[in-house]
N, C-alpha and C positions, 0 to 999 in steps of 0.2 A: 623805602622803595629798592635799595639796592640791593639789599638783601632777601627781596620777593624776586627779582629780576634772579637772582641766582636761585633761588632756592629751585624754581621754574627753570633756568637751565641745569643743575641738576640732575631737575625729575629729569627732564628730554634723554639728557646727557646715558643716564640707568636703563630709560627704558630701550634707545634703543640700544644700546648692549646685551638684556637681553631676549629684544626682535631677532639680536642675529646672531644671537648660542645655540649652537646644535640641537634642531629635537629629535630625544631618545624615544625610539616606543617600543611597545614589547612583544608586535606582529614580526613577526618573520619565516623563512620560507630557509626550508633546506631538498636535494634532493638525496638519496644513498643509493646506489644497485641492485638489485638484486636478480634473483633466482629465473629466470624466465614460469612462469601458471601453470602449474602443469591443469589440465581442466579435466573432472570426467563427467557420463550423464551417467540420470539415474529419472529412472520410468517413476512415474506415482500414481495409483489408483482407489481411489473411492469416493464418494459420496456427496452430494452437499444436503441438505435440509432449511428450506427457506420456508419460515408456516408467519402467514400476514393475518394468520384469522386464529379461535381459542381466545382462550385463558391466559395463555403464556406461552404468548409466538414471537418469533429471533428477531421478524423484522419489523420495523415500526416509522408510518406518516412520524416526521419529520419537518418537511416542510409541505407545501405546493398547496395547485385548484385539488378540488374538493372532487372524492375519488362517486363514482356511483354501482352500482353492487350490476353490471357487465363490464367495467371499466376499472382495478381494483389502483392498476398507474397511468393514471394520466400522466399529460407532457407534462414536465415539469414539478412531478412528485419527484421528490430527495425520501428518501428512505436509510436507514443505520438500522446496522445485521451485524447479529450473535450468529451464526449456521452452527451444529452440530456437525463434525464431519463422521464418514460413520466407513466402514468395513462395506457392506452390504446395503444396497437401500430401503433396507427397513431400518424403521425408526430404537430399531432394538436390538439393533446389531450395535457392535465393538467400536463405538466413541474413541476416535481419534487423536481429534483435534478439537477446533473452530478456527470458521475465516469471521474476520470481526471486519466491519470499516463503512461501506457505503455505497447505494447505488444508484442511478438519477433515470428513470425515464428521459432519455433525450430523443424520442423520433416524433413529430406530426401525424405519423402516418398511423393512426389504428390499427389496419390489419396487420402492414410491418414493424410490429413492435420492435424499438432498439434501446437496449441500455448503455449508461458508459458505469463501468464498475472498476471501484478503488477495495480492494480488499487484505488485508493481513492472513495468510492462512496462517497457521501455527501450531505446532504438531503434540501433543501432549504424548505420543504412549510410542514405541519402539525405538528402529538406530536415527531417527529421523527431534527424538525430544527434546523439545528444545529447540530447534531451526526452525524453520517461519520460511513462507513464499510471498513478497509480494508478486499483487496484481493490478495494471491499472492499464482496461482496454473498454470497450467498442464490444456489448455485448451483448448482439441481434438475436432476440430473445426462439423469433417462429425460424431461425434456420439451427435442424439437428440433423452433424454433426453444426455448432460451432467453434471458430478459433478465437481465443485469448495470448492477451502478450505477459507473460512474467519479466519482469522487468529490474526484480535482485529478489534480495532476504536475508536472512538473518541466518547464523549458528552458522551450521553444514553448510545451509547454505547460502554466504556471504558471497557475494560478488554473482548472484549466477541469474539468469539470460532462459528463457525455455518459448516453452508455444504450451496451453491447457487447450484441450477439446474435448467439446460441452456436450453433449446429450443429456435432455432432457428423458428422465425416466419417467416421471408424470408427472402429472399439472391438475390442478383442478381450476377449469373457465371462471367461474365464482367465488373465489375467495381469492385468486390469487397462489397460494399456494402447491410448492413445487418440490423435486424429489432429480438434482443434478446430475449426472453421472460425468468427472472427473476424470477425463489422464494426462496425467501430465511428464515433457522431457524434459527435462532443466538439465542445463550445463552451468556444470560452479567446478572451482579450483577443490585443488584437494585442500583440505585442510590445516593449514601449519605450513603451507610450503607455496615461497611468492611473495608472503609478507614482510612487511617489514615493520619490527616488534619495536624501536622505539620509540617515545612519543616527545613530537617539540613541540 
């Protein structure tokens, strides 16, 4: 009996010691001084081709209520997109990138249709090849032009902010196919300046 009591006491003593030892974590933070970020402003102009119809659509419904002939994007419809970006309004124009993401029909008003768009506009040619802009904003499609927000980016557009003005160049009201003209003003850091290179 005495042996059992001694064993229990030893176990409790060891447990108490281990519980009071300082804990070590792999997570920590550090701050470093760095030069103020130098910014520049870039203007971009291109066309987006959003095609819902045909054998090879660039936007497809992934959830939501049934569409009708007169309302291809009813309230609650969620679509995934991989739209080409071109220099001109013709689909045969030079492709400069693509917009990948999704948009949802967010308005219950059948006349003043509004979407919420999240898309990454990636550029595949020119001086911004490999860079992209992130847009996350309400898109009131019946307004022209309409304004959307740039909330970030990658590559040369890292930490970008800015504004997109969209004009509907053409639209098929039956299918929902549209060609959209984008004018973008984006403010972003000069690459390589104001960034801490060390990895914490």
